[in-house]
N, CA, C and O atoms as a GROMACS GRO file, in nm:
protein
  452
    1MET      N    1  -1.204   7.319  -7.195
    1MET     CA    2  -1.226   7.430  -7.150
    1MET      C    3  -1.263   7.423  -7.032
    1MET      O    4  -1.333   7.329  -6.993
    2SER      N    5  -1.199   7.581  -6.905
    2SER     CA    6  -1.251   7.521  -6.733
    2SER      C    7  -1.367   7.605  -6.736
    2SER      O    8  -1.411   7.687  -6.817
    3GLY      N    9  -1.416   7.550  -6.588
    3GLY     CA   10  -1.535   7.580  -6.582
    3GLY      C   11  -1.553   7.723  -6.583
    3GLY      O   12  -1.674   7.746  -6.578
    4ALA      N   13  -1.494   7.815  -6.586
    4ALA     CA   14  -1.463   7.958  -6.552
    4ALA      C   15  -1.492   8.020  -6.722
    4ALA      O   16  -1.555   8.123  -6.746
    5ASP      N   17  -1.452   7.962  -6.786
    5ASP     CA   18  -1.467   7.958  -6.972
    5ASP      C   19  -1.560   7.924  -6.969
    5ASP      O   20  -1.603   8.023  -7.030
    6VAL      N   21  -1.670   7.852  -6.947
    6VAL     CA   22  -1.767   7.793  -6.980
    6VAL      C   23  -1.877   7.938  -6.970
    6VAL      O   24  -1.877   8.028  -6.886
    7ALA      N   25  -1.989   7.913  -7.122
    7ALA     CA   26  -2.039   8.019  -7.150
    7ALA      C   27  -2.198   7.945  -7.153
    7ALA      O   28  -2.242   7.863  -7.234
    8LEU      N   29  -2.266   8.009  -7.028
    8LEU     CA   30  -2.399   7.992  -7.001
    8LEU      C   31  -2.506   7.910  -7.086
    8LEU      O   32  -2.568   7.813  -7.045
    9PRO      N   33  -2.520   7.999  -7.284
    9PRO     CA   34  -2.569   7.946  -7.386
    9PRO      C   35  -2.545   7.834  -7.428
    9PRO      O   36  -2.633   7.767  -7.482
   10VAL      N   37  -2.379   7.777  -7.406
   10VAL     CA   38  -2.363   7.660  -7.490
   10VAL      C   39  -2.394   7.590  -7.428
   10VAL      O   40  -2.455   7.500  -7.486
   11VAL      N   41  -2.377   7.572  -7.244
   11VAL     CA   42  -2.334   7.473  -7.182
   11VAL      C   43  -2.531   7.435  -7.188
   11VAL      O   44  -2.570   7.318  -7.202
   12PHE      N   45  -2.604   7.520  -7.179
   12PHE     CA   46  -2.763   7.525  -7.213
   12PHE      C   47  -2.808   7.458  -7.328
   12PHE      O   48  -2.903   7.379  -7.333
   13ALA      N   49  -2.748   7.487  -7.405
   13ALA     CA   50  -2.710   7.376  -7.535
   13ALA      C   51  -2.703   7.306  -7.541
   13ALA      O   52  -2.758   7.246  -7.634
   14ALA      N   53  -2.606   7.225  -7.420
   14ALA     CA   54  -2.544   7.107  -7.460
   14ALA      C   55  -2.586   7.000  -7.397
   14ALA      O   56  -2.566   6.880  -7.418
   15LEU      N   57  -2.695   7.095  -7.256
   15LEU     CA   58  -2.797   7.005  -7.108
   15LEU      C   59  -2.976   7.016  -7.230
   15LEU      O   60  -3.089   7.008  -7.181
   16ALA      N   61  -2.953   7.033  -7.362
   16ALA     CA   62  -3.102   7.045  -7.396
   16ALA      C   63  -3.149   6.927  -7.442
   16ALA      O   64  -3.267   6.911  -7.474
   17ASP      N   65  -3.047   6.824  -7.452
   17ASP     CA   66  -3.030   6.703  -7.533
   17ASP      C   67  -2.977   6.597  -7.421
   17ASP      O   68  -2.873   6.571  -7.360
   18ASP      N   69  -3.172   6.531  -7.433
   18ASP     CA   70  -3.198   6.425  -7.289
   18ASP      C   71  -3.086   6.364  -7.275
   18ASP      O   72  -3.038   6.373  -7.162
   19THR      N   73  -2.982   6.258  -7.408
   19THR     CA   74  -2.885   6.195  -7.325
   19THR      C   75  -2.839   6.241  -7.275
   19THR      O   76  -2.841   6.217  -7.154
   20ARG      N   77  -2.720   6.399  -7.354
   20ARG     CA   78  -2.640   6.434  -7.222
   20ARG      C   79  -2.678   6.498  -7.126
   20ARG      O   80  -2.580   6.546  -7.069
   21TRP      N   81  -2.800   6.531  -7.061
   21TRP     CA   82  -2.873   6.528  -6.982
   21TRP      C   83  -2.858   6.427  -6.837
   21TRP      O   84  -2.837   6.452  -6.719
   22GLY      N   85  -2.882   6.295  -6.920
   22GLY     CA   86  -2.874   6.187  -6.854
   22GLY      C   87  -2.738   6.105  -6.804
   22GLY      O   88  -2.724   6.021  -6.715
   23LEU      N   89  -2.636   6.171  -6.908
   23LEU     CA   90  -2.514   6.103  -6.897
   23LEU      C   91  -2.416   6.173  -6.800
   23LEU      O   92  -2.319   6.114  -6.752
   24LEU      N   93  -2.452   6.334  -6.768
   24LEU     CA   94  -2.451   6.389  -6.624
   24LEU      C   95  -2.483   6.373  -6.493
   24LEU      O   96  -2.414   6.359  -6.392
   25VAL      N   97  -2.668   6.377  -6.527
   25VAL     CA   98  -2.690   6.314  -6.443
   25VAL      C   99  -2.608   6.162  -6.344
   25VAL      O  100  -2.584   6.136  -6.226
   26ARG      N  101  -2.593   6.107  -6.456
   26ARG     CA  102  -2.492   5.967  -6.419
   26ARG      C  103  -2.388   5.988  -6.352
   26ARG      O  104  -2.345   5.937  -6.250
   27LEU      N  105  -2.341   6.090  -6.435
   27LEU     CA  106  -2.171   6.107  -6.389
   27LEU      C  107  -2.181   6.148  -6.261
   27LEU      O  108  -2.097   6.119  -6.176
   28GLY      N  109  -2.246   6.193  -6.248
   28GLY     CA  110  -2.250   6.317  -6.089
   28GLY      C  111  -2.283   6.242  -5.987
   28GLY      O  112  -2.285   6.304  -5.880
   29SER      N  113  -2.318   6.096  -5.980
   29SER     CA  114  -2.305   5.954  -5.918
   29SER      C  115  -2.171   5.906  -5.907
   29SER      O  116  -2.122   5.880  -5.797
   30ALA      N  117  -2.080   5.887  -6.060
   30ALA     CA  118  -1.985   5.805  -5.987
   30ALA      C  119  -1.929   5.827  -6.158
   30ALA      O  120  -2.006   5.877  -6.240
   31PRO      N  121  -1.838   5.799  -6.183
   31PRO     CA  122  -1.734   5.818  -6.288
   31PRO      C  123  -1.707   5.681  -6.322
   31PRO      O  124  -1.668   5.591  -6.248
   32ALA      N  125  -1.744   5.681  -6.494
   32ALA     CA  126  -1.761   5.571  -6.611
   32ALA      C  127  -1.696   5.593  -6.700
   32ALA      O  128  -1.659   5.710  -6.712
   33SER      N  129  -1.648   5.488  -6.806
   33SER     CA  130  -1.654   5.460  -6.913
   33SER      C  131  -1.732   5.471  -7.014
   33SER      O  132  -1.848   5.473  -6.972
   34ALA      N  133  -1.728   5.481  -7.146
   34ALA     CA  134  -1.820   5.525  -7.230
   34ALA      C  135  -1.824   5.331  -7.210
   34ALA      O  136  -1.839   5.303  -7.091
   35SER      N  137  -1.821   5.288  -7.241
   35SER     CA  138  -1.810   5.153  -7.260
   35SER      C  139  -1.951   5.088  -7.155
   35SER      O  140  -2.015   4.986  -7.181
   36ALA      N  141  -1.976   5.194  -7.018
   36ALA     CA  142  -1.978   5.091  -6.944
   36ALA      C  143  -2.120   5.204  -6.910
   36ALA      O  144  -2.188   5.172  -6.813
   37LEU      N  145  -2.153   5.306  -6.972
   37LEU     CA  146  -2.252   5.424  -7.033
   37LEU      C  147  -2.393   5.377  -7.082
   37LEU      O  148  -2.510   5.369  -7.045
   38ALA      N  149  -2.252   5.333  -7.261
   38ALA     CA  150  -2.328   5.305  -7.357
   38ALA      C  151  -2.396   5.155  -7.289
   38ALA      O  152  -2.465   5.099  -7.374
   39ALA      N  153  -2.393   5.110  -7.209
   39ALA     CA  154  -2.457   4.915  -7.139
   39ALA      C  155  -2.612   5.038  -7.081
   39ALA      O  156  -2.723   5.029  -7.135
   40GLU      N  157  -2.584   5.126  -6.983
   40GLU     CA  158  -2.675   5.182  -6.941
   40GLU      C  159  -2.768   5.288  -7.031
   40GLU      O  160  -2.868   5.331  -6.975
   41PHE      N  161  -2.750   5.316  -7.120
   41PHE     CA  162  -2.854   5.436  -7.215
   41PHE      C  163  -2.875   5.357  -7.328
   41PHE      O  164  -2.790   5.276  -7.367
   42PRO      N  165  -3.019   5.382  -7.403
   42PRO     CA  166  -3.048   5.341  -7.488
   42PRO      C  167  -2.968   5.374  -7.636
   42PRO      O  168  -3.033   5.358  -7.739
   43VAL      N  169  -2.836   5.419  -7.644
   43VAL     CA  170  -2.785   5.508  -7.795
   43VAL      C  171  -2.682   5.346  -7.758
   43VAL      O  172  -2.666   5.256  -7.676
   44SER      N  173  -2.617   5.425  -7.946
   44SER     CA  174  -2.489   5.346  -7.960
   44SER      C  175  -2.361   5.409  -7.877
   44SER      O  176  -2.358   5.522  -7.829
   45ARG      N  177  -2.268   5.321  -7.873
   45ARG     CA  178  -2.103   5.333  -7.817
   45ARG      C  179  -2.093   5.454  -7.842
   45ARG      O  180  -2.078   5.542  -7.757
   46GLN      N  181  -2.109   5.483  -8.074
   46GLN     CA  182  -2.056   5.566  -8.108
   46GLN      C  183  -2.110   5.705  -8.041
   46GLN      O  184  -2.038   5.789  -7.987
   47ALA      N  185  -2.236   5.710  -8.055
   47ALA     CA  186  -2.393   5.828  -8.001
   47ALA      C  187  -2.307   5.864  -7.857
   47ALA      O  188  -2.267   5.980  -7.845
   48ILE      N  189  -2.280   5.774  -7.756
   48ILE     CA  190  -2.245   5.790  -7.633
   48ILE      C  191  -2.127   5.890  -7.613
   48ILE      O  192  -2.125   5.987  -7.537
   49ALA      N  193  -2.004   5.834  -7.719
   49ALA     CA  194  -1.887   5.962  -7.762
   49ALA      C  195  -1.899   6.026  -7.798
   49ALA      O  196  -1.799   6.097  -7.789
   50LYS      N  197  -1.999   6.083  -7.871
   50LYS     CA  198  -2.032   6.195  -7.914
   50LYS      C  199  -2.040   6.322  -7.810
   50LYS      O  200  -1.985   6.432  -7.802
   51HIS      N  201  -2.136   6.249  -7.737
   51HIS     CA  202  -2.241   6.334  -7.646
   51HIS      C  203  -2.132   6.362  -7.525
   51HIS      O  204  -2.133   6.468  -7.463
   52LEU      N  205  -2.056   6.275  -7.502
   52LEU     CA  206  -1.931   6.266  -7.411
   52LEU      C  207  -1.834   6.386  -7.451
   52LEU      O  208  -1.780   6.459  -7.369
   53ALA      N  209  -1.820   6.396  -7.587
   53ALA     CA  210  -1.722   6.505  -7.656
   53ALA      C  211  -1.784   6.594  -7.615
   53ALA      O  212  -1.724   6.655  -7.526
   54VAL      N  213  -1.925   6.650  -7.652
   54VAL     CA  214  -2.014   6.744  -7.625
   54VAL      C  215  -1.970   6.812  -7.500
   54VAL      O  216  -1.916   6.923  -7.499
   55LEU      N  217  -1.998   6.737  -7.392
   55LEU     CA  218  -1.977   6.736  -7.267
   55LEU      C  219  -1.870   6.785  -7.219
   55LEU      O  220  -1.883   6.895  -7.165
   56GLN      N  221  -1.765   6.738  -7.220
   56GLN     CA  222  -1.552   6.773  -7.234
   56GLN      C  223  -1.570   6.945  -7.274
   56GLN      O  224  -1.534   7.038  -7.201
   57GLU      N  225  -1.631   6.957  -7.405
   57GLU     CA  226  -1.570   7.090  -7.461
   57GLU      C  227  -1.727   7.222  -7.371
   57GLU      O  228  -1.744   7.344  -7.364
   58THR      N  229  -1.768   7.157  -7.347
   58THR     CA  230  -1.843   7.255  -7.238
   58THR      C  231  -1.782   7.277  -7.085
   58THR      O  232  -1.827   7.362  -7.008
   59GLY      N  233  -1.684   7.196  -7.055
   59GLY     CA  234  -1.651   7.202  -6.938
   59GLY      C  235  -1.724   7.117  -6.818
   59GLY      O  236  -1.676   7.105  -6.705
   60LEU      N  237  -1.845   7.063  -6.859
   60LEU     CA  238  -1.875   6.997  -6.734
   60LEU      C  239  -1.879   6.854  -6.749
   60LEU      O  240  -1.979   6.799  -6.704
   61VAL      N  241  -1.764   6.760  -6.821
   61VAL     CA  242  -1.690   6.649  -6.781
   61VAL      C  243  -1.544   6.643  -6.788
   61VAL      O  244  -1.506   6.697  -6.891
   62THR      N  245  -1.492   6.619  -6.749
   62THR     CA  246  -1.406   6.562  -6.782
   62THR      C  247  -1.338   6.378  -6.797
   62THR      O  248  -1.394   6.284  -6.742
   63ALA      N  249  -1.228   6.367  -6.872
   63ALA     CA  250  -1.200   6.223  -6.897
   63ALA      C  251  -1.054   6.235  -6.855
   63ALA      O  252  -0.964   6.320  -6.856
   64GLU      N  253  -1.073   6.118  -6.822
   64GLU     CA  254  -0.917   6.073  -6.796
   64GLU      C  255  -0.912   5.913  -6.780
   64GLU      O  256  -0.996   5.831  -6.741
   65LYS      N  257  -0.807   5.905  -6.816
   65LYS     CA  258  -0.686   5.746  -6.860
   65LYS      C  259  -0.649   5.635  -6.797
   65LYS      O  260  -0.529   5.617  -6.775
   66ALA      N  261  -0.723   5.562  -6.767
   66ALA     CA  262  -0.687   5.450  -6.608
   66ALA      C  263  -0.634   5.324  -6.741
   66ALA      O  264  -0.731   5.283  -6.804
   67GLY      N  265  -0.553   5.289  -6.767
   67GLY     CA  266  -0.509   5.176  -6.784
   67GLY      C  267  -0.573   5.218  -6.968
   67GLY      O  268  -0.551   5.325  -7.025
   68ARG      N  269  -0.649   5.103  -7.025
   68ARG     CA  270  -0.684   5.120  -7.150
   68ARG      C  271  -0.818   5.219  -7.149
   68ARG      O  272  -0.856   5.285  -7.246
   69GLU      N  273  -0.885   5.214  -7.011
   69GLU     CA  274  -0.982   5.313  -7.035
   69GLU      C  275  -0.994   5.422  -7.010
   69GLU      O  276  -0.921   5.471  -6.924
   70VAL      N  277  -1.072   5.482  -7.061
   70VAL     CA  278  -1.117   5.617  -7.034
   70VAL      C  279  -1.256   5.611  -6.920
   70VAL      O  280  -1.331   5.513  -6.916
   71ARG      N  281  -1.274   5.739  -6.828
   71ARG     CA  282  -1.336   5.721  -6.717
   71ARG      C  283  -1.402   5.903  -6.746
   71ARG      O  284  -1.355   6.013  -6.775
   72PHE      N  285  -1.484   5.866  -6.726
   72PHE     CA  286  -1.528   6.083  -6.688
   72PHE      C  287  -1.608   6.056  -6.604
   72PHE      O  288  -1.659   5.954  -6.559
   73THR      N  289  -1.618   6.217  -6.580
   73THR     CA  290  -1.600   6.213  -6.411
   73THR      C  291  -1.752   6.380  -6.437
   73THR      O  292  -1.746   6.420  -6.553
   74ALA      N  293  -1.777   6.397  -6.417
   74ALA     CA  294  -1.872   6.546  -6.361
   74ALA      C  295  -1.816   6.599  -6.290
   74ALA      O  296  -1.774   6.558  -6.182
   75VAL      N  297  -1.803   6.722  -6.348
   75VAL     CA  298  -1.706   6.856  -6.276
   75VAL      C  299  -1.731   6.919  -6.205
   75VAL      O  300  -1.756   7.023  -6.267
   76GLY      N  301  -1.751   6.945  -6.063
   76GLY     CA  302  -1.825   7.000  -5.941
   76GLY      C  303  -1.838   7.130  -6.006
   76GLY      O  304  -1.939   7.197  -6.026
   77ALA      N  305  -1.696   7.156  -6.039
   77ALA     CA  306  -1.689   7.310  -6.041
   77ALA      C  307  -1.733   7.380  -6.131
   77ALA      O  308  -1.708   7.499  -6.118
   78THR      N  309  -1.819   7.338  -6.262
   78THR     CA  310  -1.844   7.402  -6.324
   78THR      C  311  -1.989   7.394  -6.338
   78THR      O  312  -2.048   7.468  -6.416
   79LEU      N  313  -2.052   7.297  -6.258
   79LEU     CA  314  -2.164   7.265  -6.246
   79LEU      C  315  -2.237   7.361  -6.106
   79LEU      O  316  -2.356   7.388  -6.095
   80SER      N  317  -2.128   7.400  -6.010
   80SER     CA  318  -2.135   7.485  -5.929
   80SER      C  319  -2.154   7.568  -5.975
   80SER      O  320  -2.275   7.579  -5.992
   81MET      N  321  -2.058   7.714  -6.042
   81MET     CA  322  -2.038   7.771  -6.151
   81MET      C  323  -2.214   7.861  -6.216
   81MET      O  324  -2.274   7.968  -6.214
   82ILE      N  325  -2.228   7.709  -6.271
   82ILE     CA  326  -2.397   7.743  -6.341
   82ILE      C  327  -2.498   7.736  -6.283
   82ILE      O  328  -2.612   7.762  -6.321
   83GLY      N  329  -2.435   7.673  -6.125
   83GLY     CA  330  -2.579   7.732  -5.992
   83GLY      C  331  -2.629   7.864  -5.955
   83GLY      O  332  -2.733   7.928  -5.963
   84ARG      N  333  -2.439   7.884  -5.884
   84ARG     CA  334  -2.448   8.007  -5.867
   84ARG      C  335  -2.485   8.114  -5.959
   84ARG      O  336  -2.524   8.215  -5.901
   85GLU      N  337  -2.485   8.121  -6.107
   85GLU     CA  338  -2.545   8.197  -6.188
   85GLU      C  339  -2.662   8.144  -6.208
   85GLU      O  340  -2.712   8.233  -6.277
   86LEU      N  341  -2.740   8.068  -6.198
   86LEU     CA  342  -2.867   8.050  -6.211
   86LEU      C  343  -2.969   8.132  -6.092
   86LEU      O  344  -3.092   8.138  -6.093
   87GLU      N  345  -2.849   8.205  -5.964
   87GLU     CA  346  -2.909   8.192  -5.874
   87GLU      C  347  -2.935   8.337  -5.843
   87GLU      O  348  -3.020   8.385  -5.768
   88THR      N  349  -2.853   8.391  -5.909
   88THR     CA  350  -2.840   8.532  -5.945
   88THR      C  351  -2.921   8.542  -6.061
   88THR      O  352  -2.856   8.626  -6.122
   89ILE      N  353  -3.007   8.517  -6.128
   89ILE     CA  354  -3.074   8.522  -6.261
   89ILE      C  355  -3.196   8.556  -6.136
   89ILE      O  356  -3.249   8.667  -6.129
   90ALA      N  357  -3.227   8.452  -6.049
   90ALA     CA  358  -3.345   8.414  -5.989
   90ALA      C  359  -3.376   8.528  -5.867
   90ALA      O  360  -3.486   8.572  -5.833
   91GLY      N  361  -3.252   8.557  -5.816
   91GLY     CA  362  -3.256   8.615  -5.727
   91GLY      C  363  -3.323   8.758  -5.820
   91GLY      O  364  -3.407   8.819  -5.754
   92GLY      N  365  -3.297   8.816  -5.963
   92GLY     CA  366  -3.303   8.921  -5.978
   92GLY      C  367  -3.459   8.943  -5.994
   92GLY      O  368  -3.528   9.040  -5.963
   93TRP      N  369  -3.495   8.806  -6.058
   93TRP     CA  370  -3.699   8.820  -6.082
   93TRP      C  371  -3.702   8.767  -5.987
   93TRP      O  372  -3.792   8.684  -6.008
   94ASP      N  373  -3.647   8.742  -5.827
   94ASP     CA  374  -3.747   8.745  -5.746
   94ASP      C  375  -3.739   8.907  -5.713
   94ASP      O  376  -3.854   8.944  -5.690
   95ARG      N  377  -3.645   9.017  -5.702
   95ARG     CA  378  -3.650   9.183  -5.689
   95ARG      C  379  -3.786   9.226  -5.773
   95ARG      O  380  -3.888   9.277  -5.727
   96ARG      N  381  -3.770   9.205  -5.852
   96ARG     CA  382  -3.858   9.264  -5.996
   96ARG      C  383  -3.973   9.230  -5.943
   96ARG      O  384  -4.049   9.319  -5.905
   97LEU      N  385  -4.009   9.093  -5.929
   97LEU     CA  386  -4.173   9.041  -5.876
   97LEU      C  387  -4.204   9.084  -5.782
   97LEU      O  388  -4.318   9.130  -5.785
   98SER      N  389  -4.146   9.093  -5.677
   98SER     CA  390  -4.152   9.158  -5.589
   98SER      C  391  -4.189   9.352  -5.542
   98SER      O  392  -4.232   9.412  -5.443
   99SER      N  393  -4.146   9.386  -5.667
   99SER     CA  394  -4.174   9.542  -5.712
   99SER      C  395  -4.270   9.512  -5.772
   99SER      O  396  -4.365   9.530  -5.697
  100ILE      N  397  -4.299   9.481  -5.857
  100ILE     CA  398  -4.462   9.472  -5.938
  100ILE      C  399  -4.551   9.412  -5.823
  100ILE      O  400  -4.646   9.486  -5.794
  101LYS      N  401  -4.542   9.297  -5.754
  101LYS     CA  402  -4.612   9.318  -5.651
  101LYS      C  403  -4.650   9.465  -5.538
  101LYS      O  404  -4.766   9.489  -5.503
  102ALA      N  405  -4.557   9.530  -5.504
  102ALA     CA  406  -4.589   9.611  -5.409
  102ALA      C  407  -4.664   9.705  -5.457
  102ALA      O  408  -4.755   9.753  -5.389
  103GLN      N  409  -4.624   9.768  -5.648
  103GLN     CA  410  -4.690   9.866  -5.700
  103GLN      C  411  -4.833   9.814  -5.691
  103GLN      O  412  -4.925   9.864  -5.627
  104ALA      N  413  -4.832   9.690  -5.777
  104ALA     CA  414  -4.988   9.682  -5.772
  104ALA      C  415  -5.038   9.691  -5.663
  104ALA      O  416  -5.118   9.784  -5.664
  105GLU      N  417  -5.031   9.630  -5.543
  105GLU     CA  418  -5.096   9.652  -5.372
  105GLU      C  419  -5.115   9.791  -5.370
  105GLU      O  420  -5.228   9.832  -5.340
  106SER      N  421  -5.021   9.877  -5.397
  106SER     CA  422  -5.026  10.029  -5.335
  106SER      C  423  -5.122  10.107  -5.463
  106SER      O  424  -5.175  10.216  -5.444
  107ALA      N  425  -5.131  10.053  -5.557
  107ALA     CA  426  -5.215  10.108  -5.675
  107ALA      C  427  -5.383  10.061  -5.674
  107ALA      O  428  -5.460  10.132  -5.739
  108ALA      N  429  -5.434   9.953  -5.608
  108ALA     CA  430  -5.510   9.887  -5.609
  108ALA      C  431  -5.619   9.989  -5.459
  108ALA      O  432  -5.587  10.054  -5.359
  109PRO      N  433  -5.764   9.945  -5.532
  109PRO     CA  434  -5.817  10.048  -5.486
  109PRO      C  435  -5.839   9.984  -5.335
  109PRO      O  436  -5.806   9.866  -5.321
  110SER      N  437  -5.900  10.067  -5.205
  110SER     CA  438  -5.942   9.997  -5.098
  110SER      C  439  -6.035   9.937  -5.113
  110SER      O  440  -6.116   9.958  -5.203
  111THR      N  441  -6.046   9.824  -5.002
  111THR     CA  442  -6.207   9.748  -5.035
  111THR      C  443  -6.270   9.779  -4.915
  111THR      O  444  -6.381   9.728  -4.898
  112ASP      N  445  -6.216   9.865  -4.810
  112ASP     CA  446  -6.226   9.865  -4.629
  112ASP      C  447  -6.336   9.961  -4.652
  112ASP      O  448  -6.394   9.978  -4.544
  113GLN      N  449  -6.398  10.045  -4.764
  113GLN     CA  450  -6.546  10.135  -4.720
  113GLN      C  451  -6.639  10.068  -4.668
  113GLN      O  452  -6.744  10.124  -4.635
   0.00000   0.00000   0.00000
């Protein structure tokens, strides 16, 4: 799945798990193998592999074979797309809240009497 194909609800469901979130943060700093990640996280190598598979399915990480090792890397394009979507949502809420504030202020009785 490419970054353009990723559905935000699926991504957020994947990131709702603390271990997957931690893996993504960790892979954002440098690529790593599943074995190296298993040494850094308090879960089994098999659990790490399953978490990495979910992150791959959502387009958040890629895997590249290097000899006998598979190295995982966070996908910046997908993360950037998610960030842009969240900024769009936040901008909509900011506009709504500003509108509500303006309406409340215009309807409030004057205290300057």
